[in-house]
C-alpha positions as CSV (number, residue, x, y, z in Angstrom):
1,M,-17.4,25.7,-45.1
2,K,-18.1,29.5,-45.1
3,G,-17.0,32.1,-42.6
4,S,-19.0,35.2,-41.6
5,N,-17.4,37.1,-44.5
6,E,-18.4,34.4,-46.9
7,K,-14.8,33.4,-47.7
8,T,-14.2,29.7,-48.1
9,I,-12.5,28.2,-45.1
10,K,-10.0,25.5,-46.1
11,S,-10.1,22.1,-44.6
12,L,-7.2,20.8,-42.5
13,P,-4.9,18.2,-44.1
14,I,-5.4,15.2,-41.9
15,G,-3.3,12.4,-43.2
16,I,-2.4,14.3,-46.4
17,S,1.3,13.8,-47.4
18,D,0.9,14.8,-51.0
19,Y,2.4,18.3,-51.3
20,V,0.5,19.4,-54.5
21,R,-2.9,18.5,-52.8
22,A,-1.9,19.8,-49.4
23,Q,-0.9,23.3,-50.6
24,S,-3.8,23.7,-53.1
25,E,-6.8,22.1,-51.4
26,Y,-6.1,22.4,-47.7
27,Y,-4.8,24.8,-45.0
28,Y,-1.0,24.5,-45.6
29,V,1.7,25.6,-43.2
30,D,4.5,26.9,-45.5
31,K,7.7,24.9,-44.9
32,T,9.3,25.7,-48.2
33,L,12.2,27.6,-46.6
34,L,13.5,24.1,-45.8
35,I,14.6,24.2,-49.5
36,K,16.5,27.5,-48.9
37,E,18.3,26.2,-45.8
38,F,19.3,23.0,-47.7
39,L,20.6,24.9,-50.7
40,D,22.6,27.3,-48.4
41,R,24.2,24.3,-46.7
42,R,24.2,21.8,-49.5
43,P,25.4,18.6,-47.9
44,L,25.6,15.6,-50.2
45,V,23.3,13.3,-48.1
46,S,21.0,14.6,-45.3
47,L,19.3,12.5,-42.7
48,F,16.5,14.2,-40.7
49,T,15.4,12.3,-37.6
50,R,12.1,13.3,-36.0
51,P,9.2,11.6,-34.2
52,R,6.4,10.0,-36.3
53,R,3.7,12.2,-37.7
54,F,5.8,15.4,-37.5
55,G,5.5,16.2,-41.2
56,K,8.5,14.3,-42.6
57,T,6.7,12.6,-45.5
58,L,5.0,15.9,-46.6
59,N,8.3,17.7,-46.5
60,M,10.0,15.1,-48.6
61,D,7.2,15.1,-51.1
62,M,7.6,18.9,-51.2
63,L,11.3,18.5,-52.0
64,R,10.4,16.0,-54.8
65,V,7.9,18.3,-56.4
66,F,10.4,21.3,-56.2
67,F,13.4,19.6,-57.7
68,E,11.9,17.0,-60.1
69,I,12.0,17.4,-63.8
70,S,8.3,17.3,-65.0
71,D,6.3,17.6,-68.2
72,E,4.1,20.2,-66.5
73,D,5.2,23.5,-65.0
74,T,5.5,22.7,-61.3
75,S,6.7,26.2,-60.4
76,R,3.1,27.2,-60.0
77,Y,3.0,25.1,-56.8
78,F,5.7,27.4,-55.3
79,A,4.9,30.8,-56.8
80,D,3.0,32.0,-53.7
81,K,5.3,30.3,-51.2
82,A,8.2,31.7,-49.1
83,I,10.9,30.0,-51.2
84,W,9.8,32.0,-54.3
85,N,10.6,35.3,-52.6
86,C,14.1,34.2,-51.9
87,G,15.4,35.1,-55.4
88,E,16.4,33.7,-58.7
89,E,19.4,31.9,-57.2
90,Y,17.0,29.5,-55.5
91,R,14.3,29.4,-58.2
92,A,16.9,28.2,-60.6
93,Y,16.9,24.8,-59.0
94,Q,13.2,24.2,-59.5
95,G,12.3,21.4,-61.9
96,K,15.9,20.6,-62.8
97,Y,16.6,17.1,-61.5
98,P,15.4,13.5,-62.0
99,V,14.2,12.3,-58.6
100,I,13.9,8.8,-57.0
101,F,11.4,8.8,-54.1
102,L,10.5,6.0,-51.8
103,T,8.6,6.1,-48.5
104,F,8.8,3.1,-46.1
105,K,6.2,4.5,-43.7
106,D,3.8,1.6,-44.5
107,V,6.3,-1.2,-44.5
108,K,5.0,-2.8,-41.3
109,F,4.8,-6.6,-41.6
110,D,5.3,-9.6,-39.3
111,T,7.7,-11.5,-41.5
112,W,10.8,-10.8,-43.6
113,E,9.1,-12.4,-46.6
114,A,6.1,-10.0,-46.5
115,T,8.5,-7.1,-45.9
116,I,10.7,-7.8,-48.9
117,D,7.6,-8.3,-51.0
118,K,6.4,-4.8,-50.0
119,I,9.8,-3.3,-50.8
120,R,9.7,-5.1,-54.2
121,G,6.3,-3.5,-54.8
122,L,7.5,0.0,-53.8
123,L,10.4,-0.3,-56.2
124,Q,8.1,-1.5,-58.9
125,E,6.0,1.7,-58.4
126,E,9.0,3.9,-58.5
127,Y,10.5,2.3,-61.6
128,G,7.0,2.7,-63.1
129,R,7.2,6.5,-62.6
130,H,10.4,6.4,-64.8
131,Q,9.2,4.3,-67.7
132,E,10.6,6.8,-70.2
133,L,13.9,5.0,-69.6
134,L,12.7,1.9,-71.5
135,D,12.6,4.0,-74.7
136,S,15.9,5.8,-74.0
137,E,18.7,5.4,-76.6
138,K,21.2,6.2,-73.9
139,L,20.6,2.9,-72.0
140,S,22.1,-0.4,-72.9
141,Q,19.9,-3.5,-73.5
142,Y,21.1,-5.3,-70.2
143,E,20.0,-2.2,-68.2
144,K,16.5,-2.3,-69.8
145,I,16.3,-6.1,-69.0
146,Y,17.0,-5.3,-65.3
147,F,14.5,-2.4,-65.4
148,T,11.8,-4.8,-66.8
149,K,12.6,-7.3,-64.0
150,I,11.8,-4.7,-61.4
151,L,8.7,-3.7,-63.3
152,D,7.3,-7.2,-63.5
153,S,8.3,-8.1,-59.9
154,S,10.6,-10.9,-60.9
155,A,13.8,-9.5,-59.4
156,N,15.3,-11.6,-56.6
157,E,16.5,-10.3,-53.2
158,V,20.1,-9.8,-54.3
159,E,19.0,-7.9,-57.5
160,L,16.7,-5.7,-55.4
161,T,19.7,-4.5,-53.2
162,S,21.2,-2.7,-56.3
163,A,17.8,-1.1,-57.4
164,L,18.6,2.4,-56.2
165,E,22.2,2.4,-57.5
166,R,21.2,1.1,-61.0
167,L,18.1,3.4,-61.3
168,S,20.3,6.4,-60.4
169,K,22.9,5.4,-63.1
170,M,20.1,5.0,-65.7
171,L,18.5,8.4,-64.9
172,A,21.9,10.1,-65.0
173,A,22.6,8.6,-68.4
174,H,19.2,9.6,-69.8
175,Y,18.9,13.1,-68.4
176,G,22.6,14.0,-68.4
177,K,22.1,15.0,-64.7
178,A,22.6,12.9,-61.6
179,P,19.3,12.3,-59.7
180,I,18.2,13.3,-56.2
181,I,17.4,10.2,-54.0
182,I,14.8,10.7,-51.3
183,I,14.1,7.9,-48.8
184,D,11.3,8.6,-46.3
185,E,10.9,6.8,-42.9
186,Y,13.9,4.6,-43.7
187,D,13.9,2.9,-40.3
188,T,10.2,1.8,-40.1
189,P,11.0,-1.7,-41.5
190,I,14.0,-1.9,-39.2
191,Q,11.9,-1.2,-36.1
192,E,9.4,-3.9,-37.3
193,G,12.4,-6.3,-37.9
194,Y,13.5,-5.7,-34.3
195,S,10.0,-6.3,-32.8
196,K,9.1,-9.2,-35.1
197,D,12.4,-11.1,-35.2
198,F,13.8,-10.5,-38.7
199,Y,16.3,-7.9,-37.6
200,D,19.4,-9.5,-39.2
201,E,17.6,-9.9,-42.6
202,I,16.4,-6.3,-42.8
203,I,19.7,-4.9,-41.6
204,G,21.7,-7.0,-44.1
205,F,19.4,-5.9,-46.9
206,M,19.4,-2.2,-46.0
207,R,23.2,-2.0,-45.7
208,N,23.6,-3.0,-49.3
209,F,20.6,-1.1,-50.6
210,F,21.7,2.2,-49.1
211,S,25.4,1.7,-49.7
212,G,24.8,1.4,-53.5
213,A,22.6,4.6,-53.4
214,F,24.6,6.9,-51.1
215,K,28.2,5.6,-50.7
216,D,30.6,6.6,-53.5
217,N,27.7,6.9,-56.0
218,K,28.9,9.3,-58.7
219,N,25.3,9.3,-60.1
220,L,23.9,11.2,-57.1
221,S,23.3,14.9,-56.9
222,Y,21.8,14.9,-53.4
223,G,20.3,12.4,-51.0
224,F,17.6,12.9,-48.3
225,L,16.5,10.4,-45.7
226,T,14.1,10.7,-42.8
227,G,13.4,8.4,-39.9
228,I,13.0,8.3,-36.1
229,L,16.5,6.9,-35.3
230,R,19.9,7.5,-36.7
231,I,21.1,3.9,-36.9
232,A,24.8,4.5,-37.3
233,Q,26.0,1.7,-35.1
234,E,24.3,-0.8,-37.3
235,S,26.7,0.2,-40.1
236,I,23.8,0.6,-42.5
237,F,25.6,3.8,-43.4
238,S,29.1,2.4,-42.7
239,G,31.8,4.4,-44.5
240,L,29.2,7.1,-45.6
241,N,31.4,10.0,-44.5
242,N,29.3,12.5,-46.6
243,L,26.2,12.0,-44.3
244,S,24.9,15.1,-42.5
245,V,22.7,14.0,-39.6
246,N,20.1,16.4,-38.2
247,T,18.3,15.4,-35.0
248,V,15.9,16.9,-32.4
249,M,19.0,18.1,-30.6
250,D,20.3,20.2,-33.5
251,E,19.4,23.9,-34.2
252,E,19.7,23.5,-38.0
253,Y,16.3,23.0,-39.7
254,D,14.7,23.2,-36.2
255,S,11.5,24.9,-37.3
256,F,10.6,22.8,-40.4
257,F,9.2,19.7,-38.7
258,G,6.2,20.3,-36.5
259,F,4.5,23.7,-36.0
260,T,6.0,26.7,-34.3
261,S,4.1,28.9,-31.8
262,D,3.5,31.6,-34.5
263,E,2.2,29.0,-37.0
264,V,-0.2,27.6,-34.4
265,K,-1.4,31.2,-33.5
266,K,-2.2,32.0,-37.1
267,M,-4.0,28.7,-37.6
268,L,-6.2,29.3,-34.5
269,E,-7.0,32.8,-35.7
270,Y,-7.9,31.5,-39.2
271,Y,-10.4,29.0,-37.7
272,G,-11.7,31.5,-35.1
273,M,-10.4,29.5,-32.2
274,S,-7.9,31.9,-30.6
275,K,-9.5,31.4,-27.2
276,K,-8.3,27.8,-27.3
277,E,-4.6,28.7,-27.4
278,S,-3.9,28.0,-23.7
279,E,-5.6,24.5,-23.8
280,L,-3.9,23.6,-27.1
281,K,-0.5,24.6,-25.6
282,D,-1.1,22.5,-22.5
283,W,-1.9,19.4,-24.5
284,Y,0.3,19.5,-27.6
285,D,3.2,22.0,-27.1
286,G,6.3,21.2,-25.2
287,Y,8.7,19.7,-27.7
288,L,12.1,21.3,-28.1
289,F,13.8,20.8,-31.5
290,G,17.2,22.5,-31.3
291,S,16.2,25.8,-29.6
292,E,12.7,26.0,-31.2
293,E,9.5,25.3,-29.3
294,I,7.5,22.9,-31.4
295,Y,3.9,21.7,-31.3
296,N,2.8,18.2,-32.4
297,P,1.3,18.9,-35.9
298,W,-0.8,15.8,-36.1
299,S,-2.5,16.5,-32.8
300,V,-2.9,20.3,-33.5
301,I,-4.7,19.6,-36.8
302,N,-7.0,17.0,-35.3
303,Y,-7.8,19.2,-32.3
304,I,-8.8,22.1,-34.4
305,S,-10.7,20.0,-36.9
306,R,-12.7,18.5,-34.0
307,G,-13.6,22.0,-32.8
308,G,-11.2,22.0,-29.8
309,I,-11.7,18.6,-28.1
310,P,-8.5,17.7,-26.3
311,Q,-7.6,14.0,-26.7
312,A,-4.5,11.9,-27.2
313,Y,-4.7,12.0,-31.0
314,W,-1.1,11.1,-31.6
315,V,-1.2,7.8,-29.6
316,N,-3.8,6.4,-32.0
317,T,-1.6,6.8,-35.1
318,G,0.4,3.7,-34.5
319,K,1.8,1.2,-31.9
320,N,3.9,2.5,-29.1
321,E,6.5,-0.3,-29.3
322,I,9.2,1.8,-27.7
323,L,7.1,2.3,-24.6
324,E,6.1,-1.4,-24.6
325,D,9.8,-2.3,-24.7
326,L,10.5,0.1,-21.8
327,L,8.0,-1.6,-19.6
328,K,9.4,-5.1,-20.5
329,V,13.0,-4.2,-19.4
330,A,12.2,-1.6,-16.6
331,T,14.5,-2.0,-13.6
332,D,13.6,-0.6,-10.2
333,D,15.5,2.5,-11.1
334,I,13.6,3.0,-14.4
335,T,10.3,2.4,-12.7
336,E,11.0,5.0,-10.1
337,R,12.1,7.5,-12.7
338,L,9.0,6.8,-14.8
339,Y,6.9,7.5,-11.7
340,A,8.8,10.8,-11.2
341,L,8.2,11.8,-14.8
342,L,4.5,11.1,-14.5
343,H,4.4,13.5,-11.6
344,G,5.8,16.3,-13.8
345,E,9.4,16.0,-12.5
346,R,12.6,16.3,-14.5
347,I,15.1,13.5,-14.3
348,I,18.8,13.4,-15.4
349,A,19.6,11.1,-18.2
350,R,22.5,10.4,-20.6
351,I,21.2,10.7,-24.2
352,D,23.1,8.8,-26.9
353,Q,21.7,9.6,-30.3
354,N,23.3,6.5,-31.8
355,V,21.2,4.0,-29.8
356,V,19.6,1.2,-31.6
357,Y,16.6,-1.0,-30.7
358,S,18.8,-4.1,-30.1
359,S,20.7,-2.3,-27.3
360,L,17.7,-2.0,-25.1
361,T,18.0,-5.5,-23.6
362,E,21.7,-5.1,-22.9
363,E,21.5,-1.6,-21.5
364,P,18.0,-0.6,-20.3
365,A,19.2,3.0,-19.6
366,N,19.2,3.5,-23.3
367,I,15.4,3.8,-23.1
368,Y,15.7,7.5,-22.4
369,S,17.5,8.1,-25.6
370,L,14.9,6.2,-27.6
371,L,12.0,7.9,-25.8
372,L,13.5,11.4,-26.6
373,V,14.0,10.8,-30.3
374,A,10.6,9.1,-30.6
375,G,8.8,12.1,-29.1
376,Y,8.0,10.7,-25.6
377,L,10.4,13.0,-23.8
378,K,11.8,16.5,-24.2
379,A,15.2,17.9,-23.0
380,P,14.8,21.4,-21.6
381,K,18.5,21.4,-20.5
382,K,21.3,19.6,-22.3
383,E,25.1,19.6,-22.2
384,L,27.2,18.0,-24.9
385,Q,29.8,15.5,-23.6
386,A,33.2,14.7,-25.0
387,D,32.0,11.4,-26.4
388,G,29.3,13.1,-28.4
389,S,26.4,12.1,-26.1
390,Y,24.4,14.6,-24.1
391,L,23.7,14.9,-20.4
392,C,20.2,16.1,-20.2
393,E,17.4,17.1,-17.9
394,V,14.4,15.3,-19.5
395,S,10.6,15.6,-18.8
396,I,7.3,14.6,-20.4
397,P,6.4,17.2,-23.0
398,N,2.7,17.7,-22.5
399,R,-0.6,16.3,-21.3
400,E,-1.1,14.2,-24.4
401,I,2.1,12.3,-23.9
402,A,1.4,11.9,-20.2
403,A,-1.9,10.3,-21.3
404,V,0.0,8.0,-23.6
405,Y,2.3,6.8,-20.8
406,K,-0.7,6.1,-18.6
407,S,-2.6,4.1,-21.2
408,E,0.5,2.1,-22.1
409,I,1.2,1.4,-18.4
410,L,-2.3,0.2,-17.9
411,S,-2.4,-2.0,-21.0
412,H,1.0,-3.5,-20.0
413,F,-0.3,-4.3,-16.5
414,L,-3.5,-5.8,-18.0
415,Q,-1.4,-7.8,-20.5
416,V,1.0,-9.3,-17.9
417,G,-1.8,-10.1,-15.5
418,V,-1.0,-7.7,-12.6
419,I,-4.4,-6.1,-13.2
420,T,-7.4,-7.9,-14.7
421,R,-9.8,-6.0,-17.0
422,N,-12.5,-6.9,-14.5
423,T,-10.5,-5.2,-11.6
424,A,-9.9,-2.1,-13.8
425,N,-13.6,-1.9,-14.7
426,K,-14.6,-2.3,-11.1
427,I,-12.5,0.7,-10.0
428,A,-13.8,2.8,-12.9
429,E,-17.4,1.8,-12.2
430,S,-17.1,2.5,-8.5
431,L,-15.6,5.9,-9.1
432,Y,-18.3,6.7,-11.6
433,A,-21.1,5.6,-9.3
434,N,-19.5,7.1,-6.2
435,D,-19.8,3.7,-4.6
436,Y,-17.3,3.8,-1.7
437,K,-17.8,0.2,-0.6
438,K,-17.3,-1.1,-4.1
439,L,-14.2,1.2,-4.4
440,Q,-12.8,-0.3,-1.2
441,N,-13.3,-3.8,-2.6
442,S,-11.9,-2.9,-6.0
443,V,-8.7,-1.3,-4.6
444,A,-8.3,-4.3,-2.2
445,E,-8.6,-6.6,-5.3
446,Y,-6.0,-4.5,-7.2
447,M,-3.6,-4.7,-4.3
448,D,-4.1,-8.5,-4.0
449,K,-3.4,-9.0,-7.8
450,S,-0.4,-6.8,-7.6
451,I,1.3,-8.6,-4.7
452,S,0.8,-11.9,-6.5
453,F,2.7,-10.5,-9.5
454,Y,5.5,-8.4,-8.0
455,D,8.2,-9.4,-5.5
456,G,6.7,-7.8,-2.4
457,G,9.0,-5.7,-0.3
458,T,11.1,-4.3,-3.0
459,E,11.1,-0.6,-4.2
460,G,10.1,-1.8,-7.7
461,F,7.0,-3.3,-6.2
462,Y,5.8,-0.1,-4.6
463,H,6.5,2.1,-7.6
464,G,4.9,-0.4,-9.9
465,L,1.9,-0.4,-7.6
466,M,1.6,3.3,-7.8
467,L,2.1,3.4,-11.6
468,G,-0.8,1.1,-11.8
469,L,-2.9,3.3,-9.6
470,I,-2.0,6.3,-11.7
471,A,-3.0,4.5,-14.9
472,L,-6.3,3.4,-13.3
473,M,-7.3,6.5,-11.5
474,D,-5.5,9.5,-12.9
475,N,-8.6,11.1,-14.5
476,Q,-10.3,11.3,-11.1
477,Y,-7.2,11.8,-8.8
478,K,-3.9,13.5,-8.4
479,I,-1.7,10.9,-6.8
480,K,1.0,11.9,-4.3
481,S,3.5,9.7,-2.4
482,N,5.9,10.4,0.4
483,R,8.5,7.7,0.9
484,E,10.3,7.6,4.2
485,S,13.6,5.8,4.3
486,G,14.5,3.2,6.9
487,D,11.2,1.5,7.8
488,G,9.9,0.6,4.3
489,R,6.8,2.8,4.8
490,Y,5.0,4.4,1.9
491,D,2.2,6.9,2.3
492,I,-0.1,7.3,-0.7
493,C,-2.6,10.2,-1.0
494,L,-5.2,10.4,-3.8
495,I,-6.5,13.9,-4.0
496,P,-9.8,14.0,-5.9
497,R,-10.0,16.3,-9.0
498,E,-13.7,16.8,-8.4
499,E,-15.7,17.2,-5.2
500,K,-17.9,14.2,-5.9
501,Y,-15.0,11.8,-5.3
502,P,-13.8,10.8,-1.9
503,G,-10.2,11.5,-0.8
504,I,-8.1,8.3,-0.3
505,I,-5.2,7.7,2.1
506,M,-3.1,4.6,2.0
507,E,-0.6,3.6,4.6
508,L,1.6,0.7,3.4
509,K,3.7,-1.4,5.7
510,W,5.7,-4.6,5.2
511,K,7.7,-7.0,7.2
512,E,9.3,-10.4,6.3
513,K,7.9,-13.8,7.3
514,L,4.8,-12.6,9.2
515,S,2.1,-15.0,10.3
516,E,-1.5,-14.4,9.2
517,A,-2.4,-12.9,12.7
518,A,0.7,-10.7,12.7
519,L,-0.1,-9.5,9.1
520,V,-3.7,-8.5,10.2
521,S,-2.2,-6.7,13.3
522,L,0.2,-4.8,11.0
523,A,-2.6,-3.7,8.7
524,E,-4.6,-2.4,11.7
525,E,-1.5,-0.6,13.0
526,A,-1.2,1.1,9.6
527,L,-4.8,2.2,9.8
528,V,-4.4,3.6,13.3
529,Q,-1.3,5.5,12.2
530,I,-3.2,7.4,9.6
531,D,-5.4,8.9,12.3
532,E,-2.6,9.3,14.9
533,L,-0.3,11.2,12.5
534,R,-3.2,13.0,10.9
535,Y,-2.3,12.0,7.3
536,D,-5.7,13.3,6.2
537,S,-4.9,16.9,7.2
538,E,-4.0,17.9,3.6
539,L,-7.3,16.6,2.4
540,T,-9.4,18.2,5.1
541,E,-7.7,21.5,4.6
542,D,-8.8,21.3,1.0
543,G,-12.4,20.9,2.2
544,I,-12.6,17.2,1.4
545,A,-15.0,15.6,4.0
546,D,-15.3,12.1,2.6
547,I,-12.1,10.2,3.1
548,I,-11.4,6.5,2.7
549,K,-8.5,5.2,4.7
550,F,-6.6,2.0,3.8
551,G,-4.1,0.3,6.1
552,I,-2.2,-2.2,4.0
553,A,0.3,-4.8,5.2
554,F,2.5,-6.9,3.0
555,S,4.7,-9.9,3.8
556,G,6.3,-11.7,0.9
557,K,3.4,-12.6,-1.4
558,K,0.7,-12.0,1.3
559,V,-1.4,-8.9,1.7
560,C,-3.9,-7.7,4.3
561,I,-6.1,-4.6,3.8
562,K,-8.0,-2.8,6.5
563,T,-10.3,0.1,5.6
564,K,-12.4,2.7,7.3
């Protein structure tokens, strides 16, 4: 498209992870100083852990293009980038190494057989990029036979485990220089293995696969890996004492994954959308990598390309298995904390960066560590502990992630049967149509469904109840609760976000082993209490005239609701 000064406005690189295309055909945020920082530090093997869709694959492809020996002059792809201004000492590394590059970001299958087939295909592609080795006089015949096996997909599982080690040896022999090995999204198939029950198979394979590539491999110049988790406890990298791990908690490389505030400001100026900065920040900022404030790059790009329509773009890029697992193992304490997080509060959590998926069922508190590294939480305050873990204040980063929590909570409640789709639709329709009577009936139905699912009379029940309400009604209401200790009473106040909706007050009471008549009496008592103690004063002070009042009584699995 053209701007007012007739200059061509570049498109945004939605889903583009090819560095050459991204920097030539699209608006490219220059991250080439990652190369300088690496060359200044020069660890043998680097692991970068960041949430999905934060630019890991594009950065790894950038490293490949920069370092890889090529028939064409690839320096032209960096001549106008920041790295080129850093001097000859950095430019000297450009185009000087053979490179092995694999990305596992699309290795998402339901079975181990399909997974190993996909890995076999990825290795076939990568060996295919290096077919010059078949004509090399520096390779022995048995090496070429192995190479051909990978090319024609006839290598068995055991032979595949040594594919990186053997390819690195062949490249080093042919070029007289040890290669760089880049593995992108190394833990994607591991996460799939955990959720689809082939965990032992994938862990066993990866242990041998990576060990040959990175442990005591004299045919390795440098190694790079990216992922969401650092899976040290699984001993995938056991004995790999040359591994430098960089996580969201570290200050090194903190500005190279995701967009910084300055980068977002420049992008908005370029597209003539500077007035949208506040909304963009509210929705997609809030991450903290090291000490750098970071925006979600996927969401920023989508938001700008759609002309500034705020949506939860990131949630639609893949399943949120980690949140699903959270809801499956949530204890009363976790449910209560999740409720606090959704209300914008900070909670204290111990963050262990070595957590693994399999530890969730044994220790549900590990969920906070997983949520942090996966991009569902941020840590505004952190304190390193003697055992290497952190004690952190954590909170939800921004409005987009709050929306993700709510949609996952709602889908979970629908899935396990605490809410039916019909009930959810009734509440949505009654709110849309401003039909108070239908709303009363819908909320009563929701309460009834909830009590049949939860153990009534426990804290977890009440918090689960409110999480469901938040998920169902958050677009129309701000939900407040005031729990009073001692008598098991909960007050819930739903404050409308727009004048057209009624205010809602709920007084919840419960007692054990009540008769039907006593249950009705308790519900009526709750309703009277709303008026007597003027629970609606906050709403009336805000000018809300239409108020629905619910007196709700529980006893075991029974519920009685009185409204007015």
